[in-house]
C-alpha positions as CSV (number, residue, x, y, z in Angstrom):
1,X,-15.6,-33.5,10.6
2,X,-18.0,-31.6,8.3
3,X,-16.3,-28.8,6.4
4,X,-18.6,-26.0,5.2
5,X,-17.6,-24.8,1.8
6,X,-16.7,-21.2,1.4
7,X,-18.7,-19.3,-1.2
8,X,-16.9,-16.5,-3.0
9,X,-18.5,-13.7,-5.0
10,X,-17.6,-13.4,-8.7
11,X,-15.4,-10.4,-7.9
12,X,-13.6,-12.3,-5.1
13,X,-12.9,-15.2,-7.5
14,X,-11.6,-12.8,-10.1
15,X,-9.4,-11.1,-7.4
16,X,-8.0,-14.4,-6.2
17,X,-7.3,-15.6,-9.7
18,X,-5.7,-12.2,-10.6
19,X,-3.4,-12.5,-7.5
20,X,-2.3,-16.0,-8.5
21,X,-1.7,-15.1,-12.1
22,X,0.1,-11.9,-11.1
23,X,2.4,-13.8,-8.8
24,X,3.3,-16.4,-11.4
25,X,3.6,-14.0,-14.3
26,X,5.6,-11.6,-12.1
27,X,8.1,-14.3,-11.3
28,X,8.5,-15.1,-15.0
29,X,8.8,-11.5,-16.0
30,X,11.3,-10.7,-13.2
31,X,13.4,-13.6,-14.5
32,X,13.3,-12.3,-18.0
33,X,13.4,-8.6,-17.5
34,X,15.2,-8.3,-14.2
35,X,12.7,-5.9,-12.6
36,X,8.9,-5.4,-12.4
37,X,7.0,-2.4,-13.6
38,X,7.6,0.6,-11.4
39,X,5.3,3.6,-10.7
40,X,7.5,6.7,-10.7
41,X,5.7,10.0,-10.5
42,X,7.8,13.1,-11.4
43,X,9.2,15.7,-9.1
44,X,10.0,13.6,-6.0
45,X,12.4,15.7,-4.0
46,X,15.6,14.7,-2.1
47,X,15.4,14.1,1.6
48,X,17.1,17.5,2.2
49,X,14.7,19.4,0.0
50,X,11.7,17.6,1.5
51,X,12.9,18.4,5.0
52,X,13.2,22.1,4.0
53,X,9.7,22.1,2.6
54,X,8.3,20.4,5.6
55,X,9.9,23.0,7.9
56,X,8.3,25.7,5.8
57,X,4.7,24.3,5.9
58,X,2.2,26.1,8.0
59,X,0.8,24.0,10.9
60,X,-2.9,24.6,11.4
61,X,-6.0,22.9,12.8
62,X,-7.8,20.7,10.3
63,X,-10.5,22.6,8.4
64,X,-14.2,21.7,8.0
65,X,-15.6,19.3,5.4
66,X,-18.6,21.7,5.0
67,X,-19.5,22.2,1.4
68,X,-17.0,19.5,0.1
69,X,-17.7,17.6,-3.1
70,X,-15.4,15.7,-5.4
71,X,-17.2,17.5,-8.2
72,X,-15.5,20.7,-7.1
73,X,-12.2,19.0,-8.2
74,X,-13.1,18.2,-11.8
75,X,-11.2,15.1,-13.0
76,X,-10.3,13.3,-15.1
77,X,-9.7,15.9,-17.8
78,X,-8.4,15.4,-21.4
79,X,-4.7,15.8,-21.5
80,X,-3.8,15.1,-25.1
81,X,-5.8,13.7,-28.0
82,X,-8.3,11.2,-26.6
83,X,-6.2,10.6,-23.4
84,X,-7.4,11.8,-20.1
85,X,-5.4,12.1,-16.9
86,X,-6.1,8.6,-15.6
87,X,-5.0,7.1,-18.9
88,X,-1.9,9.2,-19.0
89,X,-0.8,8.0,-15.6
90,X,-1.6,4.4,-16.5
91,X,0.8,4.7,-19.5
92,X,3.4,6.6,-17.5
93,X,3.5,4.2,-14.5
94,X,3.0,0.9,-16.4
95,X,5.2,-1.3,-18.5
96,X,4.5,-2.5,-22.0
97,X,1.1,-0.7,-21.9
98,X,-1.0,-1.1,-25.0
99,X,-3.9,1.3,-25.5
100,X,-6.9,1.3,-27.8
101,X,-7.8,4.1,-30.3
102,X,-9.7,5.7,-27.5
103,X,-6.6,5.6,-25.2
104,X,-8.0,2.9,-22.9
105,X,-5.3,0.5,-21.6
106,X,-6.0,-2.9,-23.1
107,X,-2.9,-4.6,-21.7
108,X,0.3,-4.0,-19.7
109,X,1.5,-4.5,-16.2
110,X,1.5,-2.2,-13.2
111,X,3.6,-2.4,-10.0
112,X,1.9,-0.8,-7.0
113,X,4.7,0.5,-4.7
114,X,2.2,0.9,-1.8
115,X,1.9,-2.8,-1.3
116,X,4.3,-4.5,-3.7
117,X,1.6,-6.1,-5.9
118,X,1.9,-6.3,-9.7
119,X,-1.3,-6.2,-11.8
120,X,-2.1,-7.1,-15.4
121,X,-5.5,-5.5,-15.8
122,X,-6.0,-1.7,-15.7
123,X,-9.3,-2.4,-13.9
124,X,-7.3,-3.6,-10.8
125,X,-5.5,-0.3,-10.7
126,X,-6.6,3.1,-9.2
127,X,-4.9,6.4,-9.7
128,X,-4.4,7.7,-6.2
129,X,-4.3,11.4,-5.4
130,X,-1.3,11.3,-3.0
131,X,-2.8,14.2,-1.1
132,X,-6.5,13.2,-1.2
133,X,-9.0,15.8,-2.5
134,X,-10.9,15.9,0.8
135,X,-7.6,16.4,2.6
136,X,-6.7,19.2,0.3
137,X,-10.2,20.8,1.0
138,X,-9.5,20.6,4.7
139,X,-6.1,22.1,4.2
140,X,-7.0,25.2,2.3
141,X,-8.4,24.1,-1.1
142,X,-11.9,25.1,0.1
143,X,-11.0,28.7,-0.7
144,X,-9.6,27.9,-4.2
145,X,-11.4,28.6,-7.5
146,X,-12.7,25.5,-9.3
147,X,-10.1,26.0,-12.0
148,X,-7.3,25.7,-9.4
149,X,-8.9,22.7,-7.8
150,X,-9.1,21.1,-11.3
151,X,-5.4,21.7,-11.8
152,X,-4.6,20.1,-8.4
153,X,-6.8,17.0,-9.2
154,X,-5.0,16.5,-12.5
155,X,-1.5,17.5,-11.5
156,X,1.0,15.6,-13.7
157,X,4.0,17.9,-12.9
158,X,4.3,17.0,-9.2
159,X,4.1,13.6,-7.5
160,X,0.4,13.9,-6.8
161,X,-0.9,11.0,-9.0
162,X,0.3,7.4,-8.9
163,X,-1.1,4.1,-10.1
164,X,-1.7,1.7,-7.2
165,X,-3.7,-1.4,-6.2
166,X,-7.4,-0.4,-6.2
167,X,-8.2,-1.9,-2.8
168,X,-5.2,-0.3,-1.1
169,X,-6.3,3.1,-2.5
170,X,-9.8,2.6,-1.2
171,X,-8.5,1.6,2.2
172,X,-6.5,4.9,2.3
173,X,-9.5,7.0,1.5
174,X,-9.0,10.6,2.5
175,X,-6.6,9.9,5.5
176,X,-3.4,11.7,6.1
177,X,-0.1,10.0,7.2
178,X,-1.0,10.2,10.8
179,X,-3.6,7.6,10.3
180,X,-2.6,5.8,7.1
181,X,0.8,5.0,5.5
182,X,1.7,2.6,2.7
183,X,1.6,-1.1,3.8
184,X,5.0,-1.6,2.2
185,X,7.2,0.1,4.9
186,X,10.1,0.5,2.5
187,X,8.1,3.0,0.4
188,X,7.1,5.2,3.3
189,X,10.2,7.4,2.8
190,X,9.2,8.1,-0.8
191,X,5.6,8.6,0.2
192,X,6.4,11.2,2.7
193,X,8.6,13.1,0.2
194,X,5.7,13.1,-2.3
195,X,3.1,14.2,0.3
196,X,5.3,17.0,1.6
197,X,6.3,18.5,-1.8
198,X,2.7,18.4,-3.0
199,X,1.4,20.3,0.0
200,X,4.4,22.7,-0.2
201,X,3.9,23.5,-3.9
202,X,0.2,23.9,-3.6
203,X,0.4,26.0,-0.4
204,X,-1.6,23.7,1.8
205,X,-1.4,23.5,5.6
206,X,-0.9,20.4,7.7
207,X,-1.8,19.3,11.2
208,X,0.6,18.8,14.1
209,X,0.0,15.0,14.1
210,X,0.4,14.9,10.4
211,X,3.7,16.8,10.5
212,X,5.0,14.4,13.2
213,X,4.1,11.4,11.1
214,X,5.8,12.8,8.1
215,X,8.9,13.6,10.0
216,X,9.2,10.1,11.3
217,X,8.7,8.7,7.8
218,X,11.3,11.2,6.4
219,X,13.8,10.1,9.0
220,X,13.9,6.6,7.4
221,X,15.2,8.0,4.1
222,X,18.8,7.4,3.1
223,X,18.8,10.4,0.7
């Protein structure tokens, strides 16, 4: 039998190698440190608080994308010194993160709770807007000032930003929980609580199908 060799692009080879190295290194680090790195955004509410917030959210039809542009949500902005929002989240969510004089992460490890993968290069990690910018636009942010949209896109106070695997973030795109949920089912409870509290605190609306999906996810929570 003639077997046709598979040709991989340079990026595919890098990704495959990264996954292999990540798996091996992760096993070693888990044995030494007990636990992998863990992305933990601030302000994640309890199940009871999230339920109360979900009940208070306004259900409305999805708005139009007319006029939308990511440029209307300026990011990433300087947070402190030379560090911008992305770099702040990389430091917050990673373990043993080393940065250069310009605040770029040069080493460290990042656990993506969306899919359970651990990465050792910042280039393999995206900072996800839990409630996507386009989703916010459709849910009321189209009427905000640019200043308010900037604050939303760089919100480090609520669980709106989280370091995750880049490909997973790209697969999510601007979808809401009715059409996309984290591949790692055990994280869906936390994801629903983050989504709910962000929409609640920013006064955004949600669709009926979105609310149903969030309720189902929230029902899986133990606390």
